[in-house]
ZALOPA-502416 format. One line per field, with one value per residue (C-alpha): residue number from 0; residue in three letters; x, y, z. Coordinates in steps of 0.02 Angstrom, whole numbers, always signed. Layout:
residues N
i = [NUM/...]
aa = [ALA/...]
xx = [X/...]
yy = [Y/...]
zz = [Z/...]
This chain:
residues 375
i = [0/1/2/3/4/5/6/7/8/9/10/11/12/13/14/15/16/17/18/19/20/21/22/23/24/25/26/27/28/29/30/31/32/33/34/35/36/37/38/39/40/41/42/43/44/45/46/47/48/49/50/51/52/53/54/55/56/57/58/59/60/61/62/63/64/65/66/67/68/69/70/71/72/73/74/75/76/77/78/79/80/81/82/83/84/85/86/87/88/89/90/91/92/93/94/95/96/97/98/99/100/101/102/103/104/105/106/107/108/109/110/111/112/113/114/115/116/117/118/119/120/121/122/123/124/125/126/127/128/129/130/131/132/133/134/135/136/137/138/139/140/141/142/143/144/145/146/147/148/149/150/151/152/153/154/155/156/157/158/159/160/161/162/163/164/165/166/167/168/169/170/171/172/173/174/175/176/177/178/179/180/181/182/183/184/185/186/187/188/189/190/191/192/193/194/195/196/197/198/199/200/201/202/203/204/205/206/207/208/209/210/211/212/213/214/215/216/217/218/219/220/221/222/223/224/225/226/227/228/229/230/231/232/233/234/235/236/237/238/239/240/241/242/243/244/245/246/247/248/249/250/251/252/253/254/255/256/257/258/259/260/261/262/263/264/265/266/267/268/269/270/271/272/273/274/275/276/277/278/279/280/281/282/283/284/285/286/287/288/289/290/291/292/293/294/295/296/297/298/299/300/301/302/303/304/305/306/307/308/309/310/311/312/313/314/315/316/317/318/319/320/321/322/323/324/325/326/327/328/329/330/331/332/333/334/335/336/337/338/339/340/341/342/343/344/345/346/347/348/349/350/351/352/353/354/355/356/357/358/359/360/361/362/363/364/365/366/367/368/369/370/371/372/373/374]
aa = [MET/ALA/GLU/ALA/ARG/ARG/LEU/ARG/GLY/HIS/LYS/ALA/THR/ALA/THR/CYS/CYS/ILE/ALA/SER/ARG/ASP/ARG/PRO/GLY/LEU/VAL/ALA/THR/SER/GLY/GLU/ASP/GLY/CYS/ILE/CYS/TRP/PHE/ASP/MET/ARG/CYS/LYS/ASP/VAL/VAL/LEU/THR/MET/ASP/LEU/GLY/VAL/ASN/PRO/ILE/SER/SER/LEU/CYS/PHE/LYS/PRO/GLY/ASN/GLU/ASP/ILE/ILE/TYR/VAL/SER/SER/GLY/SER/GLU/VAL/LYS/CYS/PHE/ASP/VAL/HIS/LEU/ALA/ASP/ALA/TRP/LYS/PRO/LEU/GLU/SER/TYR/ASN/TYR/ASN/LYS/GLU/GLU/ILE/ASN/GLN/ILE/ALA/CYS/ASN/SER/LYS/SER/SER/PHE/LEU/ALA/SER/ALA/ASP/ASP/ASP/GLY/ASP/VAL/LYS/ILE/ILE/ASP/ILE/ARG/GLN/LYS/CYS/LEU/PHE/LYS/THR/LEU/ARG/SER/GLY/HIS/THR/SER/ILE/CYS/SER/SER/VAL/LYS/PHE/LEU/PRO/TRP/ARG/PRO/TRP/GLU/VAL/ILE/THR/GLY/GLY/LEU/ASP/SER/LYS/LEU/VAL/MET/TRP/ASP/PHE/SER/LYS/GLY/ARG/PRO/TYR/LYS/ILE/VAL/ASP/PHE/GLY/MET/PRO/ASP/MET/GLU/ASN/SER/SER/SER/ALA/GLY/GLN/CYS/LEU/ASN/PRO/ALA/PHE/VAL/HIS/ALA/ILE/ALA/VAL/PRO/GLU/VAL/ASP/MET/LEU/GLU/LYS/SER/GLY/LYS/ILE/CYS/VAL/VAL/ALA/ARG/GLY/ASP/GLY/VAL/VAL/ASP/VAL/ILE/ASN/ILE/GLU/SER/GLU/LEU/ALA/ALA/ALA/GLN/SER/LYS/THR/SER/SER/LYS/PRO/GLN/ARG/GLY/SER/LYS/SER/ARG/SER/LYS/SER/LYS/GLY/SER/VAL/SER/THR/VAL/ALA/GLU/THR/LEU/ASN/GLN/ASN/GLY/ARG/ARG/ARG/LEU/HIS/LEU/ASP/TYR/SER/LEU/GLY/GLY/HIS/THR/ALA/SER/VAL/SER/CYS/VAL/ALA/PHE/ALA/LEU/PHE/GLY/GLU/ARG/GLY/LYS/SER/ILE/ILE/SER/GLY/GLY/ASN/ASP/LYS/THR/VAL/LYS/VAL/TRP/ASP/CYS/SER/ARG/TYR/LEU/ASP/ALA/GLY/GLN/PRO/SER/SER/SER/ASN/ASP/VAL/LEU/HIS/LEU/ASN/ILE/ASN/LEU/SER/LYS/LYS/VAL/ASN/TRP/LEU/CYS/THR/THR/PRO/ALA/ASP/SER/GLU/ASN/LEU/VAL/VAL/CYS/ASP/THR/THR/LYS/VAL/VAL/LYS/VAL/HIS/THR/VAL/SER]
xx = [+1223/+1238/+1241/+1085/+1013/+971/+810/+815/+666/+635/+693/+648/+652/+548/+408/+302/+312/+185/+210/+86/+15/-58/+116/+249/+397/+306/+321/+253/+346/+296/+398/+403/+421/+234/+286/+233/+378/+341/+490/+484/+624/+660/+713/+853/+764/+606/+462/+346/+335/+165/+202/+52/+106/+224/+141/+225/+115/+101/+29/-18/-144/-198/-378/-394/-461/-397/-216/-216/-317/-222/-261/-151/-149/-78/-107/-287/-348/-367/-360/-388/-302/-299/-128/-169/-257/-118/-234/-107/-134/-308/-394/-546/-607/-553/-601/-593/-663/-523/-488/-307/-151/-172/-50/-114/-256/-309/-435/-539/-528/-708/-636/-793/-729/-568/-513/-401/-309/-263/-172/-328/-347/-500/-520/-649/-728/-765/-878/-798/-931/-1055/-915/-971/-923/-981/-950/-814/-720/-676/-640/-545/-368/-329/-174/-121/-190/-33/-115/-274/-302/-461/-464/-510/-589/-707/-801/-858/-712/-553/-402/-301/-143/-96/+25/-65/+0/-160/-218/-413/-518/-682/-848/-856/-1041/-1094/-935/-881/-735/-755/-581/-435/-259/-152/+32/+55/+6/+136/+170/+247/+284/+382/+476/+642/+599/+582/+764/+755/+716/+671/+530/+347/+265/+178/+103/+198/+120/+24/+13/-131/-123/-215/-340/-234/-100/-211/-171/+3/+0/-158/-282/-155/-108/+74/+120/+272/+316/+399/+497/+588/+461/+367/+207/+109/-61/-186/-350/-473/-408/-415/-590/-633/-556/-635/-812/-793/-740/-872/-1011/-942/-920/-1104/-1091/-1177/-1359/-1365/-1348/-1425/-1286/-1133/-1165/-1188/-1186/-1028/-934/-743/-618/-457/-318/-199/-148/-17/-85/+31/-86/-23/+107/-50/-118/+40/+218/+337/+486/+607/+797/+809/+758/+884/+748/+757/+859/+765/+594/+504/+437/+360/+304/+249/+205/+327/+244/+379/+422/+267/+133/+112/+258/+373/+357/+471/+500/+605/+670/+762/+905/+956/+903/+786/+716/+653/+540/+478/+329/+255/+338/+261/+82/+125/+236/+195/+312/+495/+636/+773/+800/+851/+669/+603/+716/+775/+875/+951/+996/+1105/+1070/+1160/+988/+826/+678/+532/+452/+463/+369/+422/+397/+444/+509/+665/+726/+647/+648/+633/+606/+649/+609/+743/+779/+848/+779/+850/+746/+847/+812/+893/+889/+817/+864]
yy = [+526/+370/+405/+397/+250/+287/+219/+224/+201/+373/+438/+618/+724/+635/+757/+667/+519/+436/+303/+162/+161/-21/-94/-14/+11/+18/+189/+255/+397/+501/+595/+722/+554/+515/+355/+299/+189/+79/+45/-88/-33/-216/-225/-159/-120/-46/-175/-108/+37/+112/+204/+312/+420/+573/+692/+742/+683/+824/+726/+567/+503/+318/+287/+260/+99/+11/+67/-54/+103/+263/+431/+528/+696/+735/+904/+959/+783/+654/+472/+325/+154/-12/-68/-254/-227/-233/-190/-85/+30/+76/+206/+149/+320/+486/+662/+809/+946/+1065/+1187/+1231/+1114/+1016/+1042/+926/+803/+742/+600/+622/+495/+406/+381/+498/+647/+693/+870/+937/+1107/+1202/+1337/+1442/+1442/+1338/+1179/+1044/+924/+761/+635/+487/+364/+441/+488/+659/+845/+888/+1072/+1206/+1306/+1465/+1664/+1599/+1624/+1752/+1655/+1460/+1352/+1252/+1126/+1048/+938/+878/+900/+733/+794/+901/+792/+941/+1051/+1070/+1176/+1252/+1353/+1462/+1575/+1724/+1695/+1643/+1477/+1462/+1357/+1297/+1222/+1127/+1062/+1248/+1280/+1444/+1501/+1540/+1594/+1657/+1683/+1796/+1789/+1932/+2043/+2115/+2017/+2142/+2010/+1911/+2043/+1957/+1849/+1999/+1995/+1809/+1794/+1909/+1776/+1812/+1717/+1608/+1444/+1299/+1150/+1100/+954/+906/+768/+600/+554/+427/+569/+707/+660/+703/+832/+930/+992/+1096/+1133/+1159/+1284/+1274/+1464/+1533/+1652/+1507/+1492/+1346/+1404/+1277/+1341/+1285/+1267/+1251/+1415/+1519/+1473/+1514/+1683/+1703/+1655/+1766/+1925/+1895/+1886/+2025/+2136/+2166/+2253/+2419/+2421/+2226/+2146/+1980/+1966/+1992/+1802/+1774/+1593/+1624/+1779/+1769/+1828/+1873/+1882/+2019/+2037/+1940/+1773/+1723/+1762/+1669/+1574/+1443/+1486/+1499/+1425/+1518/+1421/+1528/+1529/+1597/+1426/+1346/+1339/+1356/+1497/+1491/+1442/+1275/+1171/+1036/+981/+817/+732/+588/+415/+329/+368/+435/+475/+660/+703/+762/+867/+864/+1008/+1010/+1170/+1253/+1275/+1094/+1052/+940/+989/+866/+970/+906/+1022/+929/+1041/+1184/+1114/+1119/+1261/+1385/+1487/+1395/+1504/+1431/+1300/+1167/+1164/+1116/+1084/+891/+859/+958/+854/+930/+877/+917/+960/+1065/+964/+932/+827/+704/+570/+452/+260/+142/-19/-106/+71/+241/+297/+487/+466/+630/+676/+803/+894/+738/+573/+473/+454/+476/+377/+436/+336/+447/+386]
zz = [-262/-372/-552/-628/-720/-905/-987/-1178/-1298/-1363/-1513/-1471/-1322/-1181/-1128/-980/-851/-755/-624/-588/-416/-432/-495/-407/-517/-683/-761/-936/-1041/-1178/-1304/-1451/-1564/-1524/-1423/-1256/-1181/-1031/-909/-774/-645/-627/-786/-891/-1058/-1119/-1090/-1231/-1354/-1418/-1581/-1590/-1749/-1789/-1680/-1502/-1341/-1219/-1065/-996/-864/-806/-773/-580/-531/-697/-760/-906/-978/-1026/-1094/-1213/-1271/-1428/-1524/-1483/-1463/-1323/-1357/-1237/-1254/-1171/-1149/-1175/-1335/-1463/-1624/-1702/-1546/-1619/-1477/-1379/-1381/-1463/-1407/-1508/-1414/-1383/-1525/-1471/-1421/-1256/-1120/-990/-958/-788/-739/-580/-442/-473/-678/-708/-793/-886/-898/-1045/-1033/-1191/-1277/-1287/-1099/-1101/-1000/-1076/-944/-1038/-959/-999/-949/-1067/-1185/-1219/-1167/-1007/-986/-1059/-930/-1001/-951/-793/-907/-1019/-1086/-1110/-986/-933/-798/-721/-586/-498/-308/-235/-81/-175/-311/-421/-416/-522/-511/-655/-701/-831/-919/-857/-685/-617/-519/-544/-437/-521/-488/-647/-620/-641/-767/-677/-565/-384/-337/-447/-358/-455/-436/-542/-419/-291/-139/-17/+122/+6/-79/-47/-206/-333/-368/-389/-564/-708/-770/-746/-612/-740/-682/-775/-655/-505/-397/-276/-140/-178/-38/+51/+72/+150/+334/+309/+177/+214/+84/-8/-195/-254/-369/-494/-549/-689/-572/-487/-334/-268/-187/-74/-53/+95/-25/+118/+203/+33/+8/+189/+158/+1/+70/+218/+105/-13/+120/+225/+74/-9/-177/-178/-245/-242/-72/-141/-279/-151/-114/-287/-363/-462/-376/-393/-276/-355/-220/-231/-47/+43/+92/+228/+373/+532/+396/+369/+204/+98/+103/-17/-55/-151/-178/+16/+68/-56/-189/-368/-459/-631/-695/-607/-736/-629/-454/-394/-224/-186/-185/-78/+101/+204/+75/+61/+155/+32/-116/-274/-409/-548/-651/-779/-668/-700/-519/-431/-246/-124/+10/+177/+206/+353/+473/+393/+423/+610/+634/+495/+389/+392/+460/+366/+218/+358/+396/+230/+91/+121/-38/-186/-349/-483/-653/-828/-920/-890/-819/-929/-804/-660/-554/-420/-395/-256/-310/-234/-210/-198/-381/-438/-643/-735/-917/-954/-1138/-1206/-1268/-1139/-960/-805/-643/-485/-311/-180/-2]
């Protein structure tokens, strides 16, 4: 593979990167220096630098439908900026609903709600049209909530991951979880991964496909785990199983509550029935040998076909999971691992953007952002 292109602009470690969908080749990166750097893959140098102060920036997201608007989390605050209003980078809006440091923010596809996940384990759902707090999601996580994503095909549902090894699916209109997947529980069918990594199965990042990817990807969630595993979960199958379990096992003395509005199904058993509900990408398939820090769907090629993961083992993996949707659990790494990229540093975050070439943008533990050309 050709040597990576180096994007300079940050004065401290780069923490996050996002790619524009409307303008292929445009990438925004954030750093511990409190800056956002804008790069155009057609240009050599940084196009624009937004200096927002001394506090590190933990997460970025565009406003769908208007990518001139960008949301930024720093500390316990979310700020909104219009990139074209260079008024000393004064925020259009500022939200201070989280009590602890925010780890990730996400905007839903209709640009009506924004979610912010924090160190308290709470998720704030902000109504960005009314500019007010809509709901607080709590009691789903017992530790840091590291990641949050809206489900684009379910308008009132959001999914979160945490350092309690749990993946939680929420109905945020009611403010309660309806499904919890606990990766900390023993998984006998996938016991081969037990010796892979001594770290707990913390959820460090999650990714869900966008609407135009669903035909290729299916309605799935990809999970980056602290034990080096990348899990691909069929959300609709999980929900169907939860509903059938809830309705078939009424609680003693309270049949009406068995189908309760807010009943939570915690999954401890193996969920690889027929190979359809979970795809377990571990080191036996050529996967990571240390904690996985981030996952994303590739924006290049057939949208929704490729999943990209980066980890503390200084590698990036490109996975082709489309065969899994047709055939079930893969038998070998040849079935699913498409490409392995060795790096010199641990991966903090990554994204992809199609420009003249297919670009993989990586924020590692340095201040220089790297761009790899993926064929």
